[in-house]
Each structure stands twice: as structure tokens, then as C-alpha cells.
C-alpha positions as CSV (number, residue, x, y, z in Angstrom):
1,M,1.6,0.8,30.3
2,L,1.1,-2.7,30.0
3,P,-1.5,-3.8,27.4
4,F,-4.7,-5.0,29.0
5,C,-5.1,-8.8,29.5
6,Q,-8.5,-11.0,29.2
7,N,-9.1,-14.0,29.2
8,R,-5.7,-14.5,27.8
9,V,-5.9,-12.5,25.0
10,T,-3.6,-9.3,24.9
11,I,-5.2,-6.4,23.8
12,A,-3.0,-3.6,23.1
13,K,-3.9,0.3,23.7
14,M,-5.3,1.8,20.7
15,R,-6.7,5.2,19.7
16,G,-9.8,5.7,17.5
17,I,-9.7,7.8,14.4
18,T,-12.5,8.6,11.8
19,V,-12.2,7.1,8.3
20,K,-14.7,8.0,5.8
21,L,-15.2,5.8,3.0
22,P,-17.1,5.4,-0.3
23,E,-20.5,3.5,0.3
24,A,-19.4,0.8,-2.2
25,T,-16.0,0.1,-0.1
26,L,-18.2,-0.3,3.2
27,R,-20.3,-2.6,1.8
28,Q,-17.7,-4.9,0.6
29,L,-15.9,-4.1,4.2
30,R,-19.4,-5.2,5.7
31,Q,-19.8,-8.3,3.4
32,E,-16.4,-9.4,4.4
33,A,-16.9,-9.0,7.9
34,R,-19.8,-11.2,8.0
35,A,-18.2,-13.8,5.9
36,T,-15.2,-14.0,7.9
37,G,-16.9,-13.1,11.4
38,R,-14.6,-10.4,12.0
39,S,-15.1,-6.8,12.7
40,V,-15.0,-4.0,10.2
41,A,-12.3,-2.0,12.2
42,A,-9.9,-5.4,12.4
43,L,-10.1,-5.6,8.5
44,I,-9.3,-2.0,8.1
45,R,-6.1,-2.5,10.7
46,E,-5.1,-5.6,8.9
47,R,-4.7,-3.8,5.9
48,V,-3.3,-0.6,7.3
49,E,-0.7,-2.5,9.0
50,A,-0.2,-4.4,5.5
51,L,1.0,-1.2,3.9
52,P,4.6,-0.6,2.9
53,R,6.5,1.1,5.6
54,R,8.6,4.0,5.2
55,G,11.9,3.1,4.4
56,S,11.0,-0.1,2.5
57,R,12.6,-1.0,-0.9
58,S,12.4,1.7,-3.5
59,V,11.3,1.0,-7.2
60,Y,14.7,1.0,-8.1
61,D,15.4,-1.8,-5.6
62,I,13.0,-3.8,-6.6
63,T,13.7,-3.5,-10.5
64,S,17.4,-2.8,-10.2
65,D,17.9,-6.7,-11.8
66,L,16.2,-5.7,-14.9
67,A,18.8,-2.8,-15.9
68,G,20.5,-4.2,-18.9
69,S,18.0,-6.9,-19.7
70,V,16.1,-5.2,-22.5
71,A,17.9,-4.9,-26.0
72,G,17.9,-1.7,-27.7
73,N,19.6,1.4,-29.0
74,R,22.3,2.8,-26.5
75,E,21.7,6.6,-27.4
76,P,19.7,8.3,-25.0
77,A,15.9,9.3,-25.9
78,T,16.1,12.4,-28.2
79,N,13.2,14.2,-30.2
80,K,14.7,14.9,-33.7
81,R,11.6,16.5,-35.0
82,R,12.5,20.6,-36.3
83,R,9.7,22.1,-34.0
84,F,11.3,20.5,-30.8
85,A,14.5,22.0,-31.5
86,R,16.5,24.2,-29.4
87,S,17.2,27.8,-30.9
């Protein structure tokens, strides 16, 4: 199905959902909507679309360049206190 076009603005077909938010969050969204002249729904859509997608970089991918950059003891972490000793 082709998107609806009105006044040269393309509107993609969207489905609605209900989102329950804390009052403080909704108040902040309403204030931002008034200040920017946008709807609360548009602000929420923008934030949802900005979330990282599945398959995006992992924590390892993001921090792998840091491996080996910290000096310290090369032995694995151990707890040598007697009460944790295996029997």
C-alpha cells in the first residue's frame, strides 16, 4: 500500500498503541511539545525510533579497544579468605 500524501507531506500508515507514563514524564513531554510546536506523539515516536536496534553493537564491540589498556595484576581474581575456601 502506498503512503498517503497530502500537501506534499507523505504520511506512512501507522498503528496506534497505548502507553502509560508517570505523571512527571507526561508533564515534561507536554512542556517540550508546547515549546517545540510538536505533538506528544511525535516526540514519543522520535525517542522510540532512536532506541538501539537489535543486532547493534554489543558492549564488547564498544569497549574492545580498551582491552589491555589498564595496568594491574595478571592473575585471575580470587578470594583467598578461608571462609570461602572450597572443602
